[in-house]
N, C-alpha and C positions, 0 to 999 in steps of 0.2 A: 503492500499501499503506498507507504515510503517514498519508494521511488517512481508511481505515477503521480503522488500528489508534488513532486518536483517537477519532475516533468511538465505538468500541467503549468506551473510557473514561470519555467524558463521557458517554453513555447508561447505561451500567451506576453510574453514580455520579448520573445524576439519578432512575433507579429508586429509589434509597435516599433523598434529596431527597422524592420523591414520598411515599413509606411514611412519612417522618419526618413531614411537615408536614402530613399529612391527619389526623393522629391526634389533632387539635384543630379543624379548618375545616372547609367543605364544600367537596365538589368541586367544583363550576361556580364558586364565588367563586376559589379558588385557580389554578384553570384559566384565567381571564377574565382574572386579573391578571396571570398571568404570560406570557400572548399580548398582552396589551396591549404590554407594553415588548419581546418579540419583533417583533412587527408593525411598531414604530417605526423598531427597528436597521433591519430587512431592508428595511423600504419607504424608507427614508432613502436606503440605500448603494445599493437598488437603480435607482431614479431619478437618485441622482447617477452611477454607472458605467455603466448601459445607455441605448442609445436605443429606447423601446419601441414606435416609431412605427410598427413592421410586426407588430404583436402583432395579430390579429383577434378578434373577439369569440367564435369558433368555438373558437381557440386558449385563449384563458381558460376556454371551458365543459368543453374536456378537461382542463385544470388543475385546474377546481375539482372535477371529478367524483372525480380521486384524492385531494384535498384533503377532499371530504366523509366516503370510505371510510375516512381517516385520521383524522376526528374522532370517528366511530362509533367506531373500533378504540380511541382515547384514550378516552374516556367507559366503553366495558366495561372497559377495564383498571383502570381507578382506582378503579372502584364494586367490584371484589376486592382489589384491593390494600391499599383501608382498614383491609378487616377479616382479609384472610389471608396466608399466608406467601410471601413473594417466590418463592420456590422454586418455586410453582406459576407463577407467570410465567415463569420461566425455562425451565421443560419445555414451556410450550404456544409460546413462542419458537423451541423447539429443532424441533417438529414443524411452526413453519409452512413448510420448506424441502419439504414433499409439495405444498403448493397452488401453489407456484412451479414445481415440477418437471409438473402436471399442466397448469398454463397454457401453459408450453411446449411441452407435448406437443400442445395442442388448437393454439394458434395459430405456434408455430415451426417443429411438424413436429421436434421430437426423438425418438428411438427409446424411447419408453417402456420396453418389455419390457426393457430392460436396468436399468432403475430398480428395479423389483419388489423385487427381494433388498432393498435398502436400504431402500426402504418398509415391508418385513415387519419388517424390524429395529428400524424407530422403532416401530410400533404395538404389536410388543411388550412393546419397552422402556416404553413408555407406559401399557400394560394392568397392566403389572407393578407403576409406580408407583403406579397409583390402587389396586391391589390389596393392597399395602405399607401401604399410608396411610391405608387406609378407618376405621381405629379409633385413631387418634392426634390428637396436637394440629393436623398436617397436614391432617386431613382436612377437603373442603370441601364444600356442598351442590350438588346438580343445577345449580339456579339459576348458582351462581358457575361452574359448568363449563361452562352453556351462552353465560355471558357472555366466558369465556375461549376459546371457542371461536369466538364471535363476531367476538372479538378480533383472534385470528391471521388468520381468513377477512380482516378487513378491513386489517388492517396487510401483506396478502401483497397482496392486490388493489391498495390504495394503491401500495405500493413497484412492483409491476410497472407500471401507470399513469405513475408519474414516471416510472421507468425508459422506457419509451415516450417520453414526453415530452422527456426530456433525449437522449435519441438522436436525437431532431429538432431539439436544435441551441439549445434551450430555454434560458436561463441558468439556471444551479440556484438563485440569487436569485431570479429571477419565480416560482419553483416554492415555495421556502422562503416568501417574503412572501404568496402567495396562501394557502397552508396556515394559515399562523399567523392571518391574518386570516381565516380562514372557522373557524379555531377561538375567537379572537376573541370574533366574533360570536356566535355557538352559546352559547358560555360565557356571554356579557354578559347577553343574553335570558332565558336561564334563572335566570341570579342576580337579574336586577332583577325578575322576577316572584315571586322566592322572601325577598326580605330588603326592608327599608325603606333610607332613602337614609344614615341616620345611622348605622346597623349598618354599610354599606359604607363608610363613611367612617374608622370606627373601626378596622375589619379594615386598610384600606389604609396606615391609620397603622402598626399594630401589628406589620402580616408585609412592610414595606417591606423591609428590608435582605435577609431570606428570599427574597423573590421576585426581587430584582434578581439575587442570586446563581443562584437557578433559568434566570434569562431568561437571562442570559450563556453559562450551560453547556449549556442546550439549543439555542441559536441555533448554536452553535459545534459540537455534536453532528450538527445538523442540517443544517448546511452542509457539515460534511467526509463527512456521511456520502451527499451528493448528489454531492458531488466524485468520489465513489468508483463509485458506482452509476453515475455518466455513462461511467464507463472500462471497466465489465463487465458482464457478464450477470446478471441474478435469482441463478443457480442459484450462480456461483460466489462474488457479493455476499454470498447467505444462509449457504454454507459459512467465508466467511472472518468475517462477523459472527455467527458459531456460538460466538466467544469472548464475547460478550456477554453473553447466557443466561446463560452458564458462570461468567461474573463477577459477575452479578447474583446468583446462586445463593450464591457466596463472600462477596461482598457483605452477603449476608442472614445468614450464619453470626457474619462479624466483627462488623456492626453493629447487629445485632438479637439475635445470640447466639440464631439460630432452630437447632435441632439437625439436624444433619448424618448420618444413620446412614450405617452401613456398605453397609446393602441401599442406600440411595437414590444414594450416593454409585457404587457398583458398575450400577445400572438407568442413572442420568446417562452413566456412559462408554458404557454399550450404545447408547442412543439416538444420543451424539455418532458414534460409530463408523457407527450407521446413517446417518447423515447424510455424512460424509465418503466411505460405500459408494454413496451416491446419486448425491453430486458424480462420482466418478470415472465412472461408469458416462452420467453425462447432459453432465458437459462434452464 
């Protein structure tokens, strides 16, 4: 439990740092710069603490598959977060539990019929949130909705694949290292093609302190989340991580003065209630 609580707080604060730093810098550069440090930290610890001689190529492919979905989800999220409210990130993270439930229904043989009521509550709350914010400052475009939907699907699939790998006794640091390395390579290639070397050097110097802070926070957030995921299943962990999007929404209000209306607050409570109902019938 302590792992998940720490992860919730760290991920929520990391979302604030993403939003703040993306105001004046490109997505690919910030992702690559941050992932550079997290990759180094995780790889050094991995090779120091573990004997990896028994890891096979097929194992790495399985782990990398989860990491690739994580990269797609990350970029989809940041494209929207750069311009839109963090409240949308919190809302879409809340509905991600539906994807986890559907996966377990198809592959783990849980009784889906008992989960329909919880899913219905989540969907109704989500529709109301879109409806009541269609003409105010929180309104986002269809493209942004599609990107957030893609983010939700990819993050959920990535989490489920990593859960399967963790239950196969792969070290959490191996999965973390692989993910951050895939993130770094993807973002670095995009950055290299879009910026001059001199520009990259200047940005590295100017953003060094901020990125070091982000790297440490996200490394600890990922490590504690994997350690928590290792000892539970995706539905239970999703419900526990429910506090993360709620905390993100709270932080958006505190740090960016984003308006949280009474209607939105009630709708968020409805969606949250739906996730707990879903967990109750699916656990």
